[in-house]
A tleap script that builds the chain and sets N, CA, C and O, in Angstrom:
source leaprc.protein.ff14SB
mol = sequence {
  NMET SER ASP GLY ASN PHE ASN ARG GLN LEU
  LEU PRO LYS THR GLU LEU ALA SER GLY LEU
  ARG ALA GLY LYS ALA GLN MET ARG ALA LYS
  ALA GLU GLN ALA PHE SER ALA PHE LEU ASP
  GLU GLU MET SER ASP LEU SER ALA GLU GLN
  LYS LYS GLU LYS LEU GLN LYS PHE MET ASP
  MET LEU ARG CASN
}
set mol.1.N position { 0.665 -1.277 0.275 }
set mol.1.CA position { -0.088 -0.167 -0.167 }
set mol.1.C position { 0.932 1.252 -0.018 }
set mol.1.O position { 1.878 1.289 0.769 }
set mol.2.N position { 0.483 2.580 -1.072 }
set mol.2.CA position { 1.373 3.681 -0.833 }
set mol.2.C position { 1.384 4.451 0.026 }
set mol.2.O position { 0.204 4.667 0.300 }
set mol.3.N position { 2.018 5.028 0.652 }
set mol.3.CA position { 2.066 6.164 1.565 }
set mol.3.C position { 1.944 7.501 1.023 }
set mol.3.O position { 2.326 8.454 1.702 }
set mol.4.N position { 1.410 7.687 -0.230 }
set mol.4.CA position { 1.356 8.853 -1.142 }
set mol.4.C position { 2.358 8.989 -1.792 }
set mol.4.O position { 2.339 9.406 -2.950 }
set mol.5.N position { 3.598 8.602 -1.051 }
set mol.5.CA position { 5.618 9.180 -2.371 }
set mol.5.C position { 4.971 7.870 -3.065 }
set mol.5.O position { 4.215 6.942 -2.777 }
set mol.6.N position { 6.122 8.613 -4.723 }
set mol.6.CA position { 6.247 7.512 -5.907 }
set mol.6.C position { 7.691 7.848 -6.193 }
set mol.6.O position { 8.287 8.923 -6.143 }
set mol.7.N position { 8.082 6.644 -6.503 }
set mol.7.CA position { 8.994 6.604 -7.491 }
set mol.7.C position { 8.611 7.090 -8.527 }
set mol.7.O position { 7.485 6.909 -8.990 }
set mol.8.N position { 9.473 7.760 -9.025 }
set mol.8.CA position { 9.335 8.926 -10.876 }
set mol.8.C position { 9.464 7.473 -11.920 }
set mol.8.O position { 8.627 7.012 -12.696 }
set mol.9.N position { 10.448 7.129 -11.684 }
set mol.9.CA position { 10.665 5.893 -12.247 }
set mol.9.C position { 9.777 5.412 -12.859 }
set mol.9.O position { 9.830 5.406 -14.089 }
set mol.10.N position { 8.748 4.892 -12.202 }
set mol.10.CA position { 7.699 4.146 -12.124 }
set mol.10.C position { 6.488 4.808 -13.159 }
set mol.10.O position { 5.789 4.211 -13.978 }
set mol.11.N position { 6.508 6.103 -12.846 }
set mol.11.CA position { 5.390 5.957 -13.447 }
set mol.11.C position { 5.590 6.322 -15.744 }
set mol.11.O position { 6.610 6.387 -16.431 }
set mol.12.N position { 4.590 6.411 -16.008 }
set mol.12.CA position { 4.740 6.214 -17.638 }
set mol.12.C position { 4.932 7.599 -18.014 }
set mol.12.O position { 4.605 8.637 -17.439 }
set mol.13.N position { 5.913 7.256 -19.792 }
set mol.13.CA position { 6.548 8.872 -20.093 }
set mol.13.C position { 5.463 9.591 -20.762 }
set mol.13.O position { 4.792 9.238 -21.732 }
set mol.14.N position { 5.405 10.845 -19.948 }
set mol.14.CA position { 4.687 11.428 -20.655 }
set mol.14.C position { 5.151 12.623 -21.423 }
set mol.14.O position { 6.264 13.001 -21.060 }
set mol.15.N position { 4.493 13.476 -22.591 }
set mol.15.CA position { 5.584 14.620 -23.073 }
set mol.15.C position { 4.531 15.794 -22.378 }
set mol.15.O position { 3.646 16.204 -23.129 }
set mol.16.N position { 4.568 16.210 -21.342 }
set mol.16.CA position { 4.435 16.662 -20.833 }
set mol.16.C position { 4.934 18.189 -20.678 }
set mol.16.O position { 4.265 19.218 -20.597 }
set mol.17.N position { 6.579 17.962 -20.660 }
set mol.17.CA position { 7.305 19.297 -20.458 }
set mol.17.C position { 7.520 19.413 -21.487 }
set mol.17.O position { 7.599 20.575 -21.884 }
set mol.18.N position { 7.727 18.328 -22.459 }
set mol.18.CA position { 7.472 19.270 -24.685 }
set mol.18.C position { 6.422 19.340 -24.767 }
set mol.18.O position { 6.217 18.820 -25.864 }
set mol.19.N position { 5.307 19.689 -24.300 }
set mol.19.CA position { 3.894 20.153 -24.774 }
set mol.19.C position { 3.938 21.495 -23.893 }
set mol.19.O position { 3.496 22.476 -24.490 }
set mol.20.N position { 4.346 21.699 -22.708 }
set mol.20.CA position { 4.756 23.067 -21.588 }
set mol.20.C position { 5.704 23.930 -22.695 }
set mol.20.O position { 5.355 25.110 -22.696 }
set mol.21.N position { 6.789 23.658 -23.618 }
set mol.21.CA position { 7.726 24.317 -24.015 }
set mol.21.C position { 7.285 25.103 -25.287 }
set mol.21.O position { 7.367 26.269 -25.673 }
set mol.22.N position { 6.651 23.631 -25.883 }
set mol.22.CA position { 5.476 24.247 -26.926 }
set mol.22.C position { 4.523 25.542 -26.770 }
set mol.22.O position { 4.505 26.518 -27.520 }
set mol.23.N position { 3.723 25.317 -25.598 }
set mol.23.CA position { 2.576 26.213 -25.223 }
set mol.23.C position { 3.178 27.673 -24.767 }
set mol.23.O position { 2.664 28.791 -24.782 }
set mol.24.N position { 4.339 27.260 -24.398 }
set mol.24.CA position { 5.322 28.477 -24.004 }
set mol.24.C position { 5.556 29.463 -25.434 }
set mol.24.O position { 5.279 30.656 -25.565 }
set mol.25.N position { 5.998 28.777 -26.166 }
set mol.25.CA position { 6.607 29.402 -27.465 }
set mol.25.C position { 5.791 29.622 -28.816 }
set mol.25.O position { 6.075 30.357 -29.762 }
set mol.26.N position { 4.564 28.674 -28.617 }
set mol.26.CA position { 2.440 29.752 -29.005 }
set mol.26.C position { 2.139 30.430 -28.969 }
set mol.26.O position { 1.519 30.920 -29.913 }
set mol.27.N position { 2.479 31.490 -26.955 }
set mol.27.CA position { 2.261 31.986 -26.817 }
set mol.27.C position { 3.262 33.079 -27.121 }
set mol.27.O position { 2.874 34.119 -27.654 }
set mol.28.N position { 4.777 32.853 -26.745 }
set mol.28.CA position { 5.763 34.297 -27.197 }
set mol.28.C position { 5.007 34.590 -28.831 }
set mol.28.O position { 4.141 35.450 -28.991 }
set mol.29.N position { 5.383 33.950 -29.636 }
set mol.29.CA position { 5.250 34.013 -31.214 }
set mol.29.C position { 3.832 34.881 -30.706 }
set mol.29.O position { 4.187 36.043 -30.510 }
set mol.30.N position { 2.212 34.700 -30.401 }
set mol.30.CA position { 1.281 35.493 -30.384 }
set mol.30.C position { 1.795 36.818 -29.685 }
set mol.30.O position { 1.536 37.865 -30.278 }
set mol.31.N position { 2.522 36.897 -28.447 }
set mol.31.CA position { 2.697 37.838 -27.949 }
set mol.31.C position { 3.938 38.855 -28.988 }
set mol.31.O position { 4.389 39.692 -28.206 }
set mol.32.N position { 4.267 38.952 -29.694 }
set mol.32.CA position { 5.109 39.448 -30.664 }
set mol.32.C position { 4.498 39.889 -31.623 }
set mol.32.O position { 4.649 41.023 -32.077 }
set mol.33.N position { 3.529 38.815 -32.155 }
set mol.33.CA position { 2.673 39.281 -33.684 }
set mol.33.C position { 1.758 40.257 -32.967 }
set mol.33.O position { 1.414 41.222 -33.649 }
set mol.34.N position { 1.256 40.190 -31.617 }
set mol.34.CA position { 0.279 41.082 -31.190 }
set mol.34.C position { 1.129 42.404 -30.618 }
set mol.34.O position { 0.277 42.946 -29.914 }
set mol.35.N position { 2.011 43.003 -30.555 }
set mol.35.CA position { 3.030 43.954 -30.196 }
set mol.35.C position { 3.789 44.579 -31.125 }
set mol.35.O position { 4.125 45.751 -30.951 }
set mol.36.N position { 4.063 44.056 -31.951 }
set mol.36.CA position { 4.265 44.210 -33.455 }
set mol.36.C position { 3.164 45.096 -34.508 }
set mol.36.O position { 3.235 45.935 -35.406 }
set mol.37.N position { 2.299 44.452 -33.889 }
set mol.37.CA position { 0.242 44.903 -35.000 }
set mol.37.C position { 0.170 46.252 -33.753 }
set mol.37.O position { -0.317 47.340 -34.059 }
set mol.38.N position { 0.584 46.043 -32.712 }
set mol.38.CA position { -0.417 47.308 -31.968 }
set mol.38.C position { 1.629 48.937 -32.332 }
set mol.38.O position { 1.663 50.167 -32.353 }
set mol.39.N position { 2.234 48.363 -32.426 }
set mol.39.CA position { 3.482 49.827 -33.196 }
set mol.39.C position { 3.219 49.589 -34.251 }
set mol.39.O position { 4.101 50.263 -34.785 }
set mol.40.N position { 2.626 49.096 -35.158 }
set mol.40.CA position { 2.099 49.243 -36.623 }
set mol.40.C position { 1.089 50.535 -36.649 }
set mol.40.O position { 1.140 51.508 -37.401 }
set mol.41.N position { 0.017 50.206 -35.443 }
set mol.41.CA position { -0.942 51.082 -36.066 }
set mol.41.C position { -0.952 51.920 -34.767 }
set mol.41.O position { -1.681 52.906 -34.871 }
set mol.42.N position { -0.188 51.759 -33.284 }
set mol.42.CA position { -0.026 53.240 -32.867 }
set mol.42.C position { 0.950 53.690 -32.751 }
set mol.42.O position { 0.628 54.744 -32.202 }
set mol.43.N position { 1.775 53.714 -32.826 }
set mol.43.CA position { 2.743 54.218 -32.820 }
set mol.43.C position { 3.253 54.165 -34.476 }
set mol.43.O position { 4.406 53.756 -34.615 }
set mol.44.N position { 2.530 54.527 -35.721 }
set mol.44.CA position { 3.384 54.230 -36.843 }
set mol.44.C position { 4.336 55.827 -37.041 }
set mol.44.O position { 5.034 56.021 -38.036 }
set mol.45.N position { 4.174 56.987 -35.764 }
set mol.45.CA position { 5.119 57.882 -36.049 }
set mol.45.C position { 7.077 57.463 -36.360 }
set mol.45.O position { 7.983 57.854 -37.096 }
set mol.46.N position { 6.855 56.401 -35.205 }
set mol.46.CA position { 8.131 55.714 -35.129 }
set mol.46.C position { 8.531 55.101 -36.489 }
set mol.46.O position { 7.777 54.690 -37.371 }
set mol.47.N position { 10.115 55.134 -36.464 }
set mol.47.CA position { 11.030 54.916 -37.855 }
set mol.47.C position { 10.866 53.409 -37.497 }
set mol.47.O position { 10.365 52.932 -36.479 }
set mol.48.N position { 11.358 52.830 -38.475 }
set mol.48.CA position { 11.434 50.986 -38.672 }
set mol.48.C position { 12.236 50.519 -37.813 }
set mol.48.O position { 11.854 49.534 -37.180 }
set mol.49.N position { 13.223 50.934 -37.611 }
set mol.49.CA position { 14.158 51.036 -36.938 }
set mol.49.C position { 13.833 50.881 -35.551 }
set mol.49.O position { 14.236 50.209 -34.602 }
set mol.50.N position { 12.762 51.942 -35.831 }
set mol.50.CA position { 12.960 52.126 -33.504 }
set mol.50.C position { 11.546 51.336 -33.474 }
set mol.50.O position { 10.893 51.100 -32.458 }
set mol.51.N position { 11.212 50.977 -34.798 }
set mol.51.CA position { 9.893 49.717 -34.362 }
set mol.51.C position { 10.501 48.273 -33.954 }
set mol.51.O position { 10.064 47.528 -33.077 }
set mol.52.N position { 11.636 48.053 -34.817 }
set mol.52.CA position { 11.721 47.171 -34.702 }
set mol.52.C position { 13.619 46.609 -33.175 }
set mol.52.O position { 13.940 45.450 -32.914 }
set mol.53.N position { 14.085 47.444 -32.802 }
set mol.53.CA position { 14.778 48.281 -31.450 }
set mol.53.C position { 13.002 48.222 -30.222 }
set mol.53.O position { 12.566 47.379 -29.437 }
set mol.54.N position { 12.750 48.914 -30.456 }
set mol.54.CA position { 11.057 47.911 -28.979 }
set mol.54.C position { 10.689 46.907 -29.836 }
set mol.54.O position { 9.888 47.505 -30.554 }
set mol.55.N position { 10.720 46.203 -30.089 }
set mol.55.CA position { 9.921 44.799 -30.716 }
set mol.55.C position { 11.191 43.814 -29.886 }
set mol.55.O position { 10.854 42.776 -29.316 }
set mol.56.N position { 12.515 44.230 -29.899 }
set mol.56.CA position { 13.525 43.361 -29.047 }
set mol.56.C position { 13.279 43.182 -27.978 }
set mol.56.O position { 12.955 42.096 -27.497 }
set mol.57.N position { 13.398 44.307 -27.355 }
set mol.57.CA position { 13.457 45.119 -26.528 }
set mol.57.C position { 12.007 44.057 -25.445 }
set mol.57.O position { 12.267 43.430 -24.418 }
set mol.58.N position { 10.739 44.152 -26.026 }
set mol.58.CA position { 9.623 43.249 -25.763 }
set mol.58.C position { 9.938 41.986 -25.272 }
set mol.58.O position { 9.711 41.507 -24.161 }
set mol.59.N position { 10.850 41.201 -26.871 }
set mol.59.CA position { 11.176 40.078 -26.882 }
set mol.59.C position { 11.676 39.761 -25.261 }
set mol.59.O position { 11.136 39.188 -24.315 }
set mol.60.N position { 13.387 40.643 -25.517 }
set mol.60.CA position { 14.192 40.302 -23.699 }
set mol.60.C position { 13.361 40.025 -23.112 }
set mol.60.O position { 13.217 38.901 -22.631 }
set mol.61.N position { 12.264 41.336 -22.927 }
set mol.61.CA position { 11.284 40.881 -21.397 }
set mol.61.C position { 10.719 39.329 -20.973 }
set mol.61.O position { 10.615 38.638 -19.959 }
set mol.62.N position { 10.411 39.245 -22.505 }
set mol.62.CA position { 9.007 38.348 -22.298 }
set mol.62.C position { 10.295 37.445 -22.194 }
set mol.62.O position { 10.875 38.523 -22.324 }
set mol.63.N position { 11.397 36.434 -22.076 }
set mol.63.CA position { 12.152 35.907 -22.319 }
set mol.63.C position { 13.096 35.812 -20.622 }
set mol.63.O position { 13.395 34.760 -20.057 }
set mol.64.N position { 13.428 37.360 -20.069 }
set mol.64.CA position { 13.453 37.044 -19.038 }
set mol.64.C position { 12.402 36.512 -17.702 }
set mol.64.O position { 12.890 36.230 -16.607 }
savepdb mol mol.pdb
quit
């Protein structure tokens, strides 16, 4: 009879970790697209280089 503790080696292999990483990657891509669209619509006075810098800074903030 188990006392609530278990040996992780006895558990079946699951793809949970890779699924979580894939989900995070998808959300990061959606966030990048949304922020890029926001920059295009709301900050049209910025140059292409400035938009690229702001997008890069945003993506760096997401990764940390």
